[in-house]
C-alpha positions in Angstrom: 33.0 17.5 -13.0 34.3 14.7 -15.3 32.5 11.4 -14.9 35.7 9.6 -14.0 36.0 11.6 -10.8 32.4 10.9 -9.9 32.8 7.2 -10.7 35.7 6.7 -8.4 33.8 8.6 -5.7 30.9 6.2 -6.1 33.2 3.2 -6.0 34.7 4.5 -2.7 31.2 4.8 -1.3 30.4 1.2 -2.3 33.6 -0.1 -0.8 32.6 1.5 2.5 29.1 -0.1 2.6 28.6 -2.3 5.7 28.3 -6.1 5.1 24.8 -7.1 4.2 23.7 -3.6 3.2 20.5 -3.7 1.2 19.3 -1.2 -1.5 15.9 -0.9 -3.0 15.1 0.1 -6.6 12.9 3.2 -6.9 10.3 1.9 -9.4 9.9 -1.8 -8.9 11.0 -1.7 -5.2 13.1 -4.8 -5.6 15.8 -5.3 -2.9 19.4 -6.1 -3.8 22.9 -6.2 -2.4 26.3 -5.2 -3.8 28.3 -8.3 -4.1 31.4 -7.1 -6.0 32.9 -3.7 -6.9 35.3 -3.6 -9.9 36.9 -0.8 -11.9 34.5 -1.3 -14.9 31.4 -2.7 -13.3 29.4 -3.3 -10.1 27.9 -6.7 -9.5 24.6 -6.9 -7.6 22.4 -9.8 -6.4 18.6 -9.5 -6.1 17.3 -10.6 -2.6 14.2 -12.4 -3.8 15.6 -14.4 -6.8 19.3 -14.6 -5.8 20.1 -13.6 -9.4 23.5 -11.9 -9.9 23.7 -9.1 -12.3 26.6 -6.9 -13.5 26.0 -3.1 -13.9 28.5 -1.6 -16.3 30.4 1.6 -15.9 29.3 2.7 -19.4 25.7 2.6 -18.4 26.4 4.6 -15.2 28.1 7.2 -17.4 25.2 7.5 -19.7 22.8 8.0 -16.8 25.2 10.5 -15.3 25.2 12.7 -18.5 21.4 12.4 -18.9 21.0 13.7 -15.3 23.3 16.6 -16.2 21.2 17.5 -19.3 18.0 17.8 -17.2 17.9 20.8 -14.8 14.8 19.5 -13.1 16.2 15.9 -12.8 16.1 12.9 -15.0 12.6 11.2 -15.1 13.0 7.6 -13.9 10.2 6.5 -16.3 12.5 7.1 -19.2 14.9 4.4 -18.0 15.3 1.4 -20.3 13.7 -1.9 -19.1 15.6 -3.5 -16.2 17.7 -0.4 -15.6 16.0 0.3 -12.3 19.1 -0.7 -10.2 21.4 2.0 -11.8 19.8 5.1 -10.1 19.5 3.2 -6.8 23.3 2.5 -6.8 24.1 6.0 -8.1 22.1 7.5 -5.2 24.9 6.4 -2.9 27.1 9.1 -4.5 27.0 12.1 -2.2 25.7 14.4 -5.0 22.8 12.4 -6.4 19.4 11.8 -4.9 16.2 10.1 -5.9 12.9 11.9 -5.5 10.3 9.2 -5.6 7.4 11.6 -5.3 8.5 13.4 -8.4 9.8 10.2 -10.1 13.2 11.7 -10.8 16.9 11.5 -9.9 18.8 14.8 -9.5 22.2 16.1 -8.9 22.3 18.6 -6.0 24.6 20.3 -3.5 24.4 19.5 0.2 23.2 16.4 2.0 21.3 13.8 0.0 19.4 10.7 0.8 20.0 7.2 -0.7 18.1 4.0 -1.6 20.0 2.2 1.2 17.7 0.4 3.6 18.4 0.3 7.3 20.7 -2.5 8.5 19.3 -5.2 10.8 20.9 -3.6 13.8 19.2 -0.2 13.0 15.9 -2.0 12.5 16.2 -3.8 15.8 16.9 -0.5 17.6 13.9 1.1 15.9 11.8 -1.8 17.0 12.9 -1.4 20.6 12.0 2.3 20.5 8.7 1.8 18.7 5.8 4.1 19.4 2.2 3.1 19.1 0.5 4.6 16.0 -2.5 6.8 16.6 -4.8 4.9 14.3 -8.2 3.4 14.8 -7.3 0.3 12.8 -4.4 -0.4 15.1 -6.5 -0.2 18.3 -9.3 -2.3 16.9 -7.0 -4.8 15.3 -5.2 -5.1 18.7 -8.5 -5.9 20.3 -9.5 -8.3 17.6 -6.3 -10.3 17.9 -6.7 -10.4 21.6 -10.2 -11.8 21.2 -9.0 -14.4 18.6 -6.4 -15.6 21.1 -8.9 -15.8 24.0 -11.7 -17.5 22.2 -11.6 -20.9 20.6 -12.6 -19.9 17.1 -11.9 -23.2 15.4 -15.6 -24.2 15.8 -17.8 -21.2 15.7 -21.0 -23.3 16.4 -19.6 -24.1 19.8 -19.0 -20.5 20.9 -21.2 -18.5 23.2 -23.4 -15.9 21.7 -21.8 -13.0 23.5 -18.4 -14.1 22.2 -19.7 -14.3 18.6 -21.2 -10.8 19.0 -17.8 -9.5 20.2 -16.0 -11.1 17.2 -18.5 -9.7 14.7 -18.3 -6.2 16.2 -14.6 -6.1 16.1 -14.4 -7.6 12.6 -16.8 -5.0 11.4 -14.8 -2.2 13.1 -11.4 -3.4 11.7 -12.9 -3.7 8.2 -14.3 -0.1 8.4 -11.0 1.3 9.8 -8.9 -0.6 7.3 -10.9 0.5 4.3 -10.7 4.2 5.5 -6.9 3.9 6.1 -6.4 2.0 2.8 -8.0 4.9 0.9 -5.6 7.4 2.6 -2.7 5.2 1.6 -4.0 4.8 -1.9 -4.3 8.6 -2.3 -0.6 9.0 -1.5 0.4 6.1 -3.7 -1.3 7.5 -6.7 1.3 10.2 -6.8 4.1 7.6 -6.8 2.9 5.2 -9.5 3.8 6.0 -13.0 2.5 4.7 -16.4 0.8 1.6 -15.0 4.1 0.1 -14.0 3.5 -2.3 -11.1 5.4 -1.4 -7.9 6.2 -4.3 -5.5 6.7 -4.5 -1.8 7.4 -7.5 0.6 3.7 -8.4 0.8 2.5 -7.8 -2.8 2.3 -5.2 -5.6 0.1 -2.4 -6.8 -0.3 -0.5 -10.0 -2.1 2.5 -11.2 -5.5 1.7 -12.9 -8.0 3.9 -14.6 -11.8 3.4 -14.2 -14.3 5.2 -16.4 -17.6 6.3 -14.8 -20.5 7.3 -17.1 -23.5 9.4 -16.2 -26.2 10.2 -18.7 -26.8 13.9 -19.5 -30.2 15.5 -19.2 -33.0 13.3 -20.6 -34.2 15.7 -23.2 -30.6 16.4 -24.4 -29.9 12.7 -24.8 -33.2 12.1 -26.6 -32.6 15.0 -28.9 -29.1 13.8 -29.9 -30.3 10.3 -30.5 -33.3 11.5 -32.6 -30.9 13.6 -34.7 -28.9 10.4 -35.3 -32.0 8.6 -36.5 -32.8 6.7 -33.3 -36.5 6.8 -32.3 -36.9 7.8 -28.6 -39.2 4.9 -27.9 -36.2 2.5 -28.4 -34.4 3.9 -25.4 -37.2 4.6 -23.1 -37.8 2.1 -20.3 -39.4 1.7 -16.9 -38.3 4.2 -14.3 -38.0 2.6 -10.9 -38.7 5.8 -9.0 -41.8 6.4 -11.0 -43.0 2.9 -10.4 -42.6 3.4 -6.7 -44.7 6.6 -6.9 -47.4 4.7 -8.8 -47.5 2.0 -6.2 -48.2 4.6 -3.5 -51.4 5.8 -5.3 -52.7 2.4 -6.4 -53.8 -0.8 -4.7 -51.1 -2.8 -6.4 -48.7 -4.8 -4.2 -44.9 -4.7 -4.6 -44.9 -8.3 -5.7 -47.1 -7.4 -8.6 -44.2 -5.5 -10.2 -41.1 -6.6 -8.4 -39.3 -10.0 -8.1 -38.6 -10.0 -4.3 -35.7 -11.9 -2.8 -35.8 -11.5 1.0 -32.7 -12.5 3.0 -31.9 -12.1 6.6 -28.4 -11.0 7.8 -26.6 -9.7 10.8 -26.0 -6.0 11.2 -23.9 -4.2 13.9 -26.3 -2.2 16.0 -23.9 -0.3 18.3 -20.4 -0.4 19.7 -19.5 -0.2 23.4 -16.5 2.1 23.0 -16.0 2.3 26.8 -15.5 -1.5 27.2 -13.2 -1.5 24.1 -11.1 1.3 25.5 -10.8 -0.3 28.9 -9.7 -3.6 27.4 -7.2 -1.9 25.1 -5.7 0.1 28.0 -5.4 -3.1 30.0 -3.4 -4.7 27.2 -1.1 -1.7 27.1 -0.7 -1.5 30.9 0.1 -5.2 31.0 2.9 -4.8 28.6 4.2 -1.6 30.4 4.2 -3.2 33.9 5.8 -6.5 33.0 9.5 -7.0 33.4 12.1 -9.7 32.6 11.5 -12.7 30.4 7.7 -12.3 30.5 8.0 -8.7 29.2 10.2 -9.9 26.3 7.6 -12.6 25.5 4.8 -9.9 25.5 6.9 -7.7 23.3 7.3 -10.6 20.9 3.6 -11.1 20.9 3.0 -7.5 20.1 5.5 -7.7 17.2 3.6 -10.8 15.9 0.4 -8.8 16.3 1.7 -6.0 14.2 2.7 -8.5 11.5 -0.9 -9.7 11.5 -2.1 -6.1 11.4 0.0 -5.6 8.3 -1.9 -8.6 6.7 -5.2 -6.9 7.6 -4.3 -3.6 6.0 -2.0 -4.8 3.2 -2.7 -4.3 -0.5 -3.8 -6.9 -3.0 -1.7 -7.4 -6.1 -2.6 -6.7 -9.6 -5.1 -4.2 -10.9 -7.4 -3.7 -7.9 -9.0 -0.2 -8.1 -8.6 2.2 -5.2 -11.3 4.7 -4.8 
């Protein structure tokens, strides 16, 4: 199909976009809107910076031909710098689709998806029909926020001991659950991050990072290699902690004779009363389900605020943080 036909099909799709429709770029995940549609260009505006930017017809045509030259789809990593919005806009054409998992944009027959985000109305409807996620971190975070609202935590020294124990237990559980869930999310993200290019979201950004772990080979093999290279084995031999501990067990020496000891006291969670947590959690859910009218709306708003806080608890840090 000639590009001219596809171009005018795309322009028709852009003209039919609802007011305020927002798209998202596939690599940097920047949000933008279409502000003007012309015969030879499309003008967009980035949501965060408010910066307008024209996208030329010629560049769309170049991308169109490159996609046609690649049977498996054009790799998005091959885009020139700052060309991220072009495939996002082209995905509105009924024959083009972005596969973020594969990092490609392809031409295909049949229904396709786009980089168009839900409108505010659709988002509101989805919120009203929300379902509770079956996640430990959600349940424990819900209990934690409830405790933070019931206790006066502005002055910890003034709190009762049992309240402090409850807070410490819930904080520990949320940390454990969040770390486990973060690892699950990171495992999926690794397949979507390409060539150390940062990917941004509303709360921050992440990037793929490589960490090298080193483990020495067998002692004799290492010593033999070093000796062949002219390094005397005595230069690399040191005190083996495990062997020192074994020696302490068969001598009258004290630990302090061979160790610098720094002893510190700390709080450790001993056990969790899951029955009490479940009862309180169910009470919060029942309270919301049974309430009607303005009070119900107020509670729903509180739950929405709570979920925003949960997002903060489980969100990613920016930069080069390493995910195991």
